KENURO-516570 format. One record per residue (C-alpha): residue number from 1; x, y, z. Coordinates in Angstrom, 3 decimals, padded with zeros to 6 digits. Layout:
N
[NUM,[X,Y,Z]]
...
This chain:
542
[1,[004.963,-020.230,026.226]]
[2,[002.728,-019.583,023.222]]
[3,[-000.678,-021.263,023.259]]
[4,[000.166,-023.216,020.136]]
[5,[003.500,-024.485,021.495]]
[6,[001.747,-025.715,024.646]]
[7,[-001.003,-027.411,022.653]]
[8,[001.493,-029.056,020.292]]
[9,[003.451,-030.436,023.266]]
[10,[000.238,-031.621,024.898]]
[11,[-000.841,-033.186,021.599]]
[12,[002.446,-035.079,021.261]]
[13,[002.262,-036.381,024.847]]
[14,[-001.343,-037.456,024.369]]
[15,[-000.580,-039.228,021.097]]
[16,[002.382,-040.942,022.738]]
[17,[000.187,-042.253,025.539]]
[18,[-002.439,-043.383,023.059]]
[19,[000.192,-045.170,020.968]]
[20,[001.508,-046.964,024.054]]
[21,[-002.022,-047.972,025.028]]
[22,[-002.636,-049.510,021.624]]
[23,[000.522,-051.627,021.631]]
[24,[-000.465,-055.254,022.095]]
[25,[-004.069,-054.692,021.029]]
[26,[-005.749,-057.846,019.776]]
[27,[-005.351,-058.535,016.088]]
[28,[-008.341,-057.424,014.120]]
[29,[-009.264,-054.636,016.494]]
[30,[-008.990,-051.343,014.607]]
[31,[-008.447,-048.170,016.593]]
[32,[-008.602,-044.808,014.778]]
[33,[-006.834,-041.805,016.266]]
[34,[-007.303,-038.419,014.604]]
[35,[-003.973,-036.624,015.005]]
[36,[-003.195,-032.990,014.107]]
[37,[-002.979,-032.071,010.435]]
[38,[000.162,-033.107,009.264]]
[39,[015.460,-002.451,002.980]]
[40,[014.006,000.205,003.809]]
[41,[012.622,001.224,007.146]]
[42,[010.023,003.991,006.838]]
[43,[010.720,007.059,008.955]]
[44,[007.492,008.502,010.321]]
[45,[007.391,012.149,011.274]]
[46,[004.869,013.834,013.526]]
[47,[002.798,014.554,010.462]]
[48,[002.292,010.844,009.888]]
[49,[000.459,010.269,013.132]]
[50,[-002.770,009.557,011.243]]
[51,[-001.944,006.133,009.891]]
[52,[001.178,005.070,011.665]]
[53,[003.390,004.029,008.794]]
[54,[004.999,005.373,005.603]]
[55,[002.937,008.542,005.507]]
[56,[005.845,010.971,005.525]]
[57,[009.386,011.087,004.165]]
[58,[010.787,007.585,003.882]]
[59,[014.362,006.402,003.917]]
[60,[015.785,003.506,001.955]]
[61,[018.727,001.828,003.665]]
[62,[019.588,005.049,005.422]]
[63,[019.208,007.379,002.457]]
[64,[016.163,009.568,001.999]]
[65,[014.645,009.405,-001.437]]
[66,[015.772,007.580,-004.539]]
[67,[017.832,004.520,-003.835]]
[68,[021.045,003.569,-005.618]]
[69,[020.918,-000.172,-005.263]]
[70,[024.003,-002.338,-005.048]]
[71,[021.898,-005.451,-005.313]]
[72,[019.017,-005.160,-007.725]]
[73,[019.247,-008.659,-009.129]]
[74,[016.586,-009.988,-011.419]]
[75,[017.326,-013.658,-010.870]]
[76,[019.848,-015.883,-009.187]]
[77,[021.206,-018.439,-011.642]]
[78,[022.774,-021.568,-010.205]]
[79,[026.308,-022.508,-011.301]]
[80,[026.641,-019.259,-013.215]]
[81,[029.110,-016.443,-012.704]]
[82,[027.849,-012.913,-012.178]]
[83,[027.706,-010.763,-015.289]]
[84,[027.442,-007.008,-015.565]]
[85,[024.037,-005.660,-016.482]]
[86,[021.759,-002.703,-015.879]]
[87,[018.164,-002.848,-014.720]]
[88,[016.641,-000.466,-017.252]]
[89,[013.994,002.097,-016.457]]
[90,[014.365,002.089,-012.665]]
[91,[016.441,005.248,-012.132]]
[92,[018.746,002.942,-010.189]]
[93,[022.328,001.905,-010.825]]
[94,[022.513,-001.839,-010.441]]
[95,[024.800,-004.772,-010.999]]
[96,[022.636,-007.595,-012.284]]
[97,[023.124,-011.298,-012.716]]
[98,[023.037,-013.385,-015.828]]
[99,[019.420,-013.582,-016.833]]
[100,[018.578,-009.964,-016.018]]
[101,[015.402,-008.661,-017.530]]
[102,[014.811,-005.916,-020.014]]
[103,[012.641,-003.085,-018.752]]
[104,[012.002,-003.555,-015.046]]
[105,[014.235,-005.325,-012.585]]
[106,[012.406,-008.321,-011.238]]
[107,[010.040,-008.816,-014.165]]
[108,[009.508,-012.515,-014.707]]
[109,[009.920,-012.280,-018.493]]
[110,[013.597,-013.199,-018.897]]
[111,[015.393,-012.285,-022.118]]
[112,[018.291,-014.637,-021.320]]
[113,[018.805,-018.126,-022.682]]
[114,[018.577,-019.582,-019.207]]
[115,[014.965,-020.542,-019.750]]
[116,[011.593,-019.091,-018.840]]
[117,[010.395,-019.166,-015.289]]
[118,[007.256,-021.057,-014.438]]
[119,[004.085,-019.106,-015.097]]
[120,[002.072,-021.098,-012.606]]
[121,[001.982,-019.947,-009.015]]
[122,[004.966,-021.125,-006.997]]
[123,[004.272,-020.888,-003.302]]
[124,[007.543,-022.244,-001.948]]
[125,[005.681,-024.825,000.128]]
[126,[003.854,-027.029,-002.299]]
[127,[001.971,-029.176,000.201]]
[128,[-000.141,-026.372,001.636]]
[129,[-003.888,-026.713,001.468]]
[130,[-005.482,-023.691,-000.187]]
[131,[-008.820,-024.826,001.167]]
[132,[-007.740,-023.909,004.698]]
[133,[-008.951,-020.359,004.134]]
[134,[-012.431,-021.619,003.423]]
[135,[-012.982,-023.545,006.669]]
[136,[-015.180,-020.898,008.176]]
[137,[-018.759,-020.285,009.154]]
[138,[-021.130,-018.989,006.521]]
[139,[-023.161,-015.834,006.282]]
[140,[-026.719,-015.576,005.062]]
[141,[-026.208,-012.459,002.939]]
[142,[-027.299,-013.162,-000.628]]
[143,[-025.291,-012.240,-003.709]]
[144,[-026.589,-009.428,-005.895]]
[145,[-027.797,-010.448,-009.333]]
[146,[-025.901,-008.729,-012.121]]
[147,[-029.044,-007.154,-013.509]]
[148,[-029.774,-005.658,-010.080]]
[149,[-026.357,-004.106,-009.549]]
[150,[-026.177,-000.336,-009.157]]
[151,[-023.195,001.871,-009.929]]
[152,[-022.327,005.539,-009.952]]
[153,[-020.798,006.445,-013.298]]
[154,[-018.236,009.231,-013.560]]
[155,[-018.673,010.882,-016.975]]
[156,[-015.999,010.085,-019.556]]
[157,[-013.180,012.595,-019.367]]
[158,[-014.061,013.825,-015.868]]
[159,[-011.349,013.553,-013.239]]
[160,[-011.595,011.042,-010.445]]
[161,[-011.736,013.137,-007.246]]
[162,[-011.859,011.210,-003.982]]
[163,[-011.071,011.373,-000.281]]
[164,[-009.520,008.520,001.658]]
[165,[-011.648,007.825,004.733]]
[166,[-009.465,005.824,007.102]]
[167,[-010.364,003.543,009.990]]
[168,[-009.095,006.425,012.135]]
[169,[-012.046,008.483,010.939]]
[170,[-014.263,005.944,012.735]]
[171,[-012.435,006.148,016.054]]
[172,[-014.478,007.659,018.868]]
[173,[-013.390,010.123,021.553]]
[174,[-014.802,011.314,024.841]]
[175,[-015.281,014.987,025.688]]
[176,[-011.633,015.266,026.757]]
[177,[-010.408,013.911,023.421]]
[178,[-009.416,010.472,024.728]]
[179,[-010.056,007.500,022.450]]
[180,[-012.857,005.226,023.575]]
[181,[-013.744,001.814,022.216]]
[182,[-017.481,002.202,022.127]]
[183,[-019.347,000.849,019.146]]
[184,[-021.845,002.757,017.025]]
[185,[-025.542,002.110,017.065]]
[186,[-027.044,001.865,013.593]]
[187,[-028.438,005.389,013.915]]
[188,[-025.093,006.807,015.078]]
[189,[-023.175,005.084,012.317]]
[190,[-025.611,006.213,009.636]]
[191,[-025.448,009.806,010.859]]
[192,[-021.637,009.736,010.980]]
[193,[-021.072,008.447,007.456]]
[194,[-023.836,010.626,006.015]]
[195,[-022.159,013.698,007.459]]
[196,[-018.750,012.657,006.087]]
[197,[-020.064,011.873,002.625]]
[198,[-022.070,015.105,002.395]]
[199,[-018.955,017.097,003.172]]
[200,[-016.990,015.182,000.554]]
[201,[-019.675,016.026,-001.966]]
[202,[-019.573,019.694,-000.924]]
[203,[-015.818,019.732,-001.474]]
[204,[-016.389,018.684,-005.082]]
[205,[-015.560,014.988,-004.811]]
[206,[-017.171,012.329,-006.964]]
[207,[-015.918,009.325,-004.974]]
[208,[-014.959,008.124,-001.527]]
[209,[-012.348,005.464,-000.734]]
[210,[-013.348,003.992,002.610]]
[211,[-011.594,001.513,004.881]]
[212,[-013.688,-001.629,005.173]]
[213,[-010.879,-004.023,006.164]]
[214,[-008.031,-002.215,007.927]]
[215,[-006.620,-005.046,010.099]]
[216,[-007.761,-008.411,008.803]]
[217,[-011.243,-007.467,009.997]]
[218,[-014.448,-006.360,008.348]]
[219,[-016.993,-003.547,008.319]]
[220,[-019.522,-006.082,007.038]]
[221,[-020.708,-009.636,007.837]]
[222,[-017.917,-011.821,006.469]]
[223,[-017.270,-015.515,006.032]]
[224,[-013.552,-014.938,006.325]]
[225,[-012.866,-011.999,008.637]]
[226,[-014.115,-010.978,012.096]]
[227,[-016.153,-007.852,012.741]]
[228,[-014.007,-004.735,013.092]]
[229,[-013.731,-003.037,016.462]]
[230,[-014.048,000.290,014.666]]
[231,[-017.712,-000.521,014.119]]
[232,[-018.818,-002.460,017.185]]
[233,[-016.181,-001.400,019.711]]
[234,[-014.616,-004.852,019.985]]
[235,[-013.254,-007.154,017.317]]
[236,[-015.538,-010.075,016.549]]
[237,[-018.667,-008.446,017.964]]
[238,[-021.607,-008.098,015.578]]
[239,[-022.965,-004.519,015.696]]
[240,[-026.404,-005.745,014.662]]
[241,[-026.497,-003.995,011.276]]
[242,[-024.512,-003.897,008.037]]
[243,[-022.210,-000.831,007.977]]
[244,[-020.961,-001.453,004.437]]
[245,[-024.461,-001.612,003.035]]
[246,[-025.306,001.674,004.759]]
[247,[-022.159,003.380,003.464]]
[248,[-022.712,002.334,-000.126]]
[249,[-026.348,003.399,-000.021]]
[250,[-025.516,006.829,001.410]]
[251,[-022.614,007.390,-001.000]]
[252,[-024.699,006.470,-004.030]]
[253,[-027.586,008.677,-002.894]]
[254,[-025.142,011.596,-003.098]]
[255,[-023.751,010.553,-006.486]]
[256,[-020.439,009.399,-005.010]]
[257,[-018.660,006.273,-006.162]]
[258,[-017.771,003.930,-003.305]]
[259,[-014.400,002.160,-003.380]]
[260,[-013.889,-000.446,-000.643]]
[261,[-010.401,000.028,000.805]]
[262,[-008.644,-003.129,002.059]]
[263,[-005.286,-003.895,003.638]]
[264,[-004.490,-007.368,002.305]]
[265,[-001.785,-008.547,004.739]]
[266,[-001.932,-006.372,007.868]]
[267,[-003.348,-008.149,010.930]]
[268,[-002.336,-005.913,013.837]]
[269,[-000.004,-003.070,014.725]]
[270,[001.292,-005.163,017.626]]
[271,[002.092,-008.806,018.392]]
[272,[-000.574,-009.441,021.034]]
[273,[-002.524,-012.317,019.523]]
[274,[-004.697,-012.555,022.633]]
[275,[-006.298,-009.240,021.649]]
[276,[-007.680,-010.775,018.442]]
[277,[-011.174,-012.232,018.425]]
[278,[-011.608,-016.006,018.606]]
[279,[-012.928,-016.092,015.037]]
[280,[-009.922,-014.201,013.643]]
[281,[-008.218,-016.437,011.083]]
[282,[-004.759,-015.278,012.138]]
[283,[-005.459,-016.241,015.748]]
[284,[-006.814,-019.630,014.697]]
[285,[-003.744,-020.377,012.587]]
[286,[-001.422,-019.390,015.422]]
[287,[-003.235,-021.273,018.198]]
[288,[-004.769,-024.428,016.722]]
[289,[-003.342,-027.942,017.000]]
[290,[-001.955,-027.977,013.468]]
[291,[001.726,-027.308,012.819]]
[292,[001.212,-027.028,009.066]]
[293,[-000.113,-023.470,009.294]]
[294,[002.294,-022.086,011.905]]
[295,[003.916,-019.755,009.376]]
[296,[000.783,-018.467,007.716]]
[297,[001.056,-015.506,010.096]]
[298,[004.378,-013.745,010.762]]
[299,[005.529,-011.046,013.139]]
[300,[008.254,-008.491,012.544]]
[301,[008.974,-004.994,013.770]]
[302,[006.434,-005.372,016.553]]
[303,[003.579,-005.993,014.109]]
[304,[001.610,-008.963,012.809]]
[305,[001.087,-009.839,009.133]]
[306,[-000.312,-012.593,006.986]]
[307,[002.538,-014.320,005.135]]
[308,[002.466,-013.107,001.497]]
[309,[004.254,-016.237,000.252]]
[310,[001.522,-018.649,001.365]]
[311,[-001.089,-019.743,-001.175]]
[312,[-003.736,-020.163,001.528]]
[313,[-003.211,-016.550,002.556]]
[314,[-003.696,-015.353,-001.003]]
[315,[-006.826,-017.485,-001.231]]
[316,[-008.115,-015.914,001.982]]
[317,[-007.577,-012.404,000.594]]
[318,[-009.143,-013.258,-002.764]]
[319,[-012.164,-014.887,-001.140]]
[320,[-012.620,-011.794,001.002]]
[321,[-012.655,-009.636,-002.117]]
[322,[-015.106,-011.949,-003.853]]
[323,[-017.677,-011.733,-001.077]]
[324,[-017.590,-007.934,-001.159]]
[325,[-018.010,-007.713,-004.928]]
[326,[-020.685,-010.430,-004.989]]
[327,[-022.751,-009.062,-002.130]]
[328,[-022.425,-005.283,-002.418]]
[329,[-022.827,-002.539,-004.998]]
[330,[-019.231,-001.378,-004.669]]
[331,[-017.824,000.635,-007.550]]
[332,[-014.277,-000.452,-006.820]]
[333,[-011.865,-002.481,-004.690]]
[334,[-008.857,-000.538,-003.424]]
[335,[-005.549,-001.707,-001.897]]
[336,[-003.073,000.733,-000.371]]
[337,[000.702,000.462,000.121]]
[338,[000.812,-002.192,002.849]]
[339,[002.408,-005.153,001.092]]
[340,[005.652,-006.629,002.390]]
[341,[006.792,-004.709,005.477]]
[342,[010.271,-003.221,005.792]]
[343,[012.618,-006.150,006.461]]
[344,[015.883,-004.300,007.082]]
[345,[019.413,-005.100,005.978]]
[346,[018.972,-008.775,006.881]]
[347,[016.056,-009.103,004.464]]
[348,[017.367,-012.431,003.123]]
[349,[017.172,-014.050,006.553]]
[350,[013.890,-012.838,008.020]]
[351,[010.133,-013.003,007.551]]
[352,[009.259,-015.522,004.792]]
[353,[012.850,-016.608,004.113]]
[354,[012.059,-020.190,005.152]]
[355,[009.426,-020.468,002.444]]
[356,[011.919,-019.084,-000.064]]
[357,[014.565,-021.597,000.984]]
[358,[012.030,-024.391,000.504]]
[359,[011.163,-023.065,-002.957]]
[360,[014.858,-022.783,-003.878]]
[361,[015.677,-026.269,-002.600]]
[362,[012.834,-027.767,-004.612]]
[363,[014.118,-026.062,-007.767]]
[364,[017.639,-027.333,-007.205]]
[365,[016.400,-030.845,-006.440]]
[366,[014.377,-030.801,-009.664]]
[367,[017.478,-029.807,-011.614]]
[368,[016.060,-026.428,-012.610]]
[369,[018.858,-024.164,-013.876]]
[370,[017.147,-020.839,-013.150]]
[371,[014.894,-019.662,-010.379]]
[372,[013.874,-016.473,-008.634]]
[373,[016.147,-014.574,-006.322]]
[374,[014.465,-013.836,-002.994]]
[375,[013.771,-010.287,-004.205]]
[376,[012.063,-011.390,-007.410]]
[377,[010.296,-014.245,-005.626]]
[378,[008.722,-011.775,-003.205]]
[379,[007.661,-009.516,-006.079]]
[380,[006.175,-012.546,-007.734]]
[381,[004.181,-013.355,-004.588]]
[382,[002.673,-009.870,-004.546]]
[383,[001.963,-009.834,-008.268]]
[384,[000.218,-013.196,-008.039]]
[385,[-002.126,-011.811,-005.404]]
[386,[-002.790,-008.688,-007.464]]
[387,[-003.492,-010.752,-010.574]]
[388,[-005.814,-013.117,-008.741]]
[389,[-007.749,-010.253,-007.162]]
[390,[-008.177,-008.550,-010.531]]
[391,[-009.472,-011.770,-012.099]]
[392,[-011.821,-012.420,-009.190]]
[393,[-013.319,-008.940,-009.458]]
[394,[-013.786,-009.093,-013.215]]
[395,[-015.226,-012.614,-013.132]]
[396,[-018.031,-011.310,-010.938]]
[397,[-018.583,-007.957,-012.626]]
[398,[-016.299,-006.352,-015.187]]
[399,[-017.702,-002.916,-014.335]]
[400,[-016.170,-003.010,-010.847]]
[401,[-012.649,-001.564,-010.883]]
[402,[-009.586,-002.637,-008.944]]
[403,[-006.881,-000.161,-008.021]]
[404,[-003.822,000.147,-005.811]]
[405,[-002.249,003.144,-004.085]]
[406,[001.488,002.366,-003.730]]
[407,[004.158,004.575,-002.204]]
[408,[004.975,007.549,-004.396]]
[409,[008.734,007.010,-004.424]]
[410,[009.163,004.304,-007.057]]
[411,[012.673,003.466,-005.858]]
[412,[011.211,002.303,-002.540]]
[413,[008.879,-000.069,-004.361]]
[414,[011.854,-001.684,-006.102]]
[415,[014.063,-001.709,-003.007]]
[416,[015.743,-004.933,-001.937]]
[417,[014.252,-004.991,001.540]]
[418,[010.641,-003.779,001.409]]
[419,[007.366,-003.562,-000.522]]
[420,[008.314,-005.803,-003.494]]
[421,[005.731,-004.133,-005.723]]
[422,[006.329,-004.483,-009.465]]
[423,[004.212,-001.461,-010.337]]
[424,[005.709,-001.138,-013.824]]
[425,[004.476,-004.609,-014.619]]
[426,[001.018,-003.864,-013.223]]
[427,[000.832,-000.599,-015.116]]
[428,[001.894,-001.921,-018.491]]
[429,[000.334,-005.386,-018.658]]
[430,[-003.318,-006.320,-018.776]]
[431,[-004.859,-008.288,-015.961]]
[432,[-003.434,-006.557,-012.887]]
[433,[-005.114,-003.227,-012.107]]
[434,[-007.502,-000.655,-013.549]]
[435,[-005.721,002.229,-011.851]]
[436,[-002.688,003.129,-009.779]]
[437,[-002.643,006.011,-007.338]]
[438,[000.946,006.697,-006.196]]
[439,[001.067,008.533,-002.875]]
[440,[003.371,011.417,-003.811]]
[441,[003.572,013.003,-000.411]]
[442,[006.428,015.496,-000.873]]
[443,[006.618,019.113,-001.983]]
[444,[008.503,020.689,-004.861]]
[445,[011.521,021.575,-002.725]]
[446,[012.073,018.183,-001.115]]
[447,[015.768,017.450,-001.838]]
[448,[015.502,013.916,-003.244]]
[449,[011.856,012.997,-003.886]]
[450,[010.286,016.259,-004.998]]
[451,[006.690,016.073,-006.184]]
[452,[007.556,016.934,-009.781]]
[453,[010.446,014.432,-009.890]]
[454,[008.303,011.565,-008.614]]
[455,[005.395,012.416,-010.896]]
[456,[007.670,012.369,-013.958]]
[457,[008.987,008.947,-012.924]]
[458,[005.473,007.529,-012.895]]
[459,[004.572,009.125,-016.199]]
[460,[007.805,007.935,-017.799]]
[461,[007.172,004.381,-016.569]]
[462,[003.728,004.228,-018.162]]
[463,[003.850,003.064,-021.758]]
[464,[001.712,004.690,-024.416]]
[465,[-000.132,001.396,-024.896]]
[466,[-001.235,001.199,-021.248]]
[467,[-004.888,001.811,-020.455]]
[468,[-004.302,001.835,-016.678]]
[469,[-005.474,005.126,-015.213]]
[470,[-003.075,007.190,-013.115]]
[471,[-004.429,009.041,-010.103]]
[472,[-002.206,010.995,-007.716]]
[473,[-002.358,010.746,-003.928]]
[474,[-002.175,014.263,-002.427]]
[475,[-000.921,014.785,001.192]]
[476,[-003.516,017.096,002.682]]
[477,[-002.555,015.595,006.066]]
[478,[000.838,017.362,005.914]]
[479,[-000.546,020.844,005.234]]
[480,[000.340,023.421,007.854]]
[481,[003.015,021.286,009.523]]
[482,[006.644,022.362,009.711]]
[483,[009.285,020.016,008.297]]
[484,[012.986,020.827,008.421]]
[485,[013.589,019.718,004.839]]
[486,[010.242,020.881,003.418]]
[487,[009.332,024.376,004.606]]
[488,[006.636,024.710,001.948]]
[489,[004.209,022.556,003.949]]
[490,[004.238,025.271,006.590]]
[491,[004.909,028.411,004.577]]
[492,[003.397,028.000,001.103]]
[493,[-000.363,027.997,001.481]]
[494,[-000.733,027.332,-002.255]]
[495,[001.391,024.174,-002.186]]
[496,[-001.470,021.691,-002.527]]
[497,[-003.089,023.835,-005.207]]
[498,[000.226,023.961,-007.070]]
[499,[000.433,020.151,-006.984]]
[500,[-002.903,019.905,-008.785]]
[501,[-001.984,022.589,-011.301]]
[502,[001.354,020.951,-012.073]]
[503,[-000.144,017.461,-012.392]]
[504,[-002.830,018.689,-014.762]]
[505,[-000.355,020.474,-017.025]]
[506,[002.646,018.130,-016.961]]
[507,[003.857,016.981,-020.383]]
[508,[001.215,019.048,-022.117]]
[509,[-001.660,017.891,-019.903]]
[510,[-004.059,014.977,-019.924]]
[511,[-001.611,012.475,-018.402]]
[512,[-003.098,012.431,-014.885]]
[513,[-006.637,011.059,-014.554]]
[514,[-007.531,012.255,-011.087]]
[515,[-006.619,012.770,-007.444]]
[516,[-007.193,011.113,-004.071]]
[517,[-006.634,013.105,-000.874]]
[518,[-005.305,011.725,002.417]]
[519,[-007.342,011.980,004.482]]
[520,[-010.765,013.134,005.689]]
[521,[-009.519,014.344,009.093]]
[522,[-007.101,016.790,007.470]]
[523,[-010.049,018.576,005.857]]
[524,[-011.944,018.729,009.116]]
[525,[-009.857,018.853,012.237]]
[526,[-006.666,020.841,011.711]]
[527,[-006.996,024.590,011.638]]
[528,[-003.463,024.979,010.275]]
[529,[-004.481,023.151,007.095]]
[530,[-007.636,025.159,006.355]]
[531,[-006.122,027.800,004.062]]
[532,[-004.053,025.196,002.181]]
[533,[-007.137,023.101,001.521]]
[534,[-009.364,026.063,000.642]]
[535,[-006.862,027.143,-002.008]]
[536,[-006.569,023.574,-003.267]]
[537,[-010.330,023.106,-003.604]]
[538,[-010.613,026.277,-005.669]]
[539,[-008.202,024.741,-008.174]]
[540,[-009.768,021.283,-007.964]]
[541,[-013.209,022.589,-008.842]]
[542,[-012.313,025.083,-011.571]]
């Protein structure tokens, strides 16, 4: 039995006994009892061992590459028959419903006469308390005054050139190569990051994108998240120093921008809640006496996630971003592609479907004639988080940038059963992101999602009026590895260099603003990748 189930049963028994005890109490005697507060499964190849998920060729409902959707509805309209329509601009054949959008399937700006959807945030469960995320202990770290903030400026017109430094790059091993959970001393940590950043600088980079919150944890003293085990050796244990402050200082000393990389929803790559620290918000929500927050954390596919449809979860994520931007000289906040997980063919009946059904029922009860389908509702949930994060960053300091690195195959992002990322909306409307960095992790001879095909899709989706920068995620981690459908990663030692050359020259040049390389270990630890990366760096630093 789960801890929470046991406690809830115990709570009910206790309250029942208390109620019985109070029956017959003398009139005028007041007794107060405080009761409880009332798609597309990624296929990971051996090359993707670095980060566990969606780092190699992905499949969408059994088909590798670009999806042909049979259900790419923009909205569900009550008491309305289905009408033929095409979702424009998605490279997908779709049968829409009355009220389909123009431009991108799932965009909330309906061109139908069914009425505009609400622009205020709809959470599906309207009685949730957003303040829940703030019931935490405080930290003594002081905010930086705006006049005291320090940034590294990349000259106008110069490419953004960065390396992703993952939490895996902080894992420790013994002499036999076995992983050990031993924390860093301050001296060890400083030496480790200094070495990494110096090498990045030597490779010609002008920025680093570093994991500071990989699993609902923190590489810094946080009001909202527990200490990361990748710093101290055990989640929730204070290492006795501030790793984020050290990393920013060392990066800036070398003239490198520092972008703090966060995973907004991922809690754990398993379902063992007991392994989380006692101050982990997910553990508290799953094990406290309250039943109102039971579904703030969800588990699917053997993993644990914060529920993207819950307002309190979005508030938690936004507050976590605020404390980083307020307290540290970060140059940017960076999200990667971990949004909604893959939900499978039963995507309408799993994960946050209960919250959607509540939202839908409330709309019907209110007599609303149009409301989101579950697909569009999930996209809306993600976009609301993205919009709130962008506003939070800019409210503190407009010079700090916010960017996202989504999957490189745009069809996966608009799939019915995963991700729910409306990247076309983010790219072409103000107030969402400063940059996008699609992870285009396939070569030129990949049968369905070739590098050049995917890159053109992103460029075609970006309107001329957009000022969102476009960086490209380059798969250095795949170099030197043999794939049955992509021999170039093993045979063509100029493949990575050719990706840069093509991206720089596509459509006459000047359309791609930079590159980010996944990840640091591929530069350092795999002999098979050395020649690929040497050839790539020659092109990068021409």
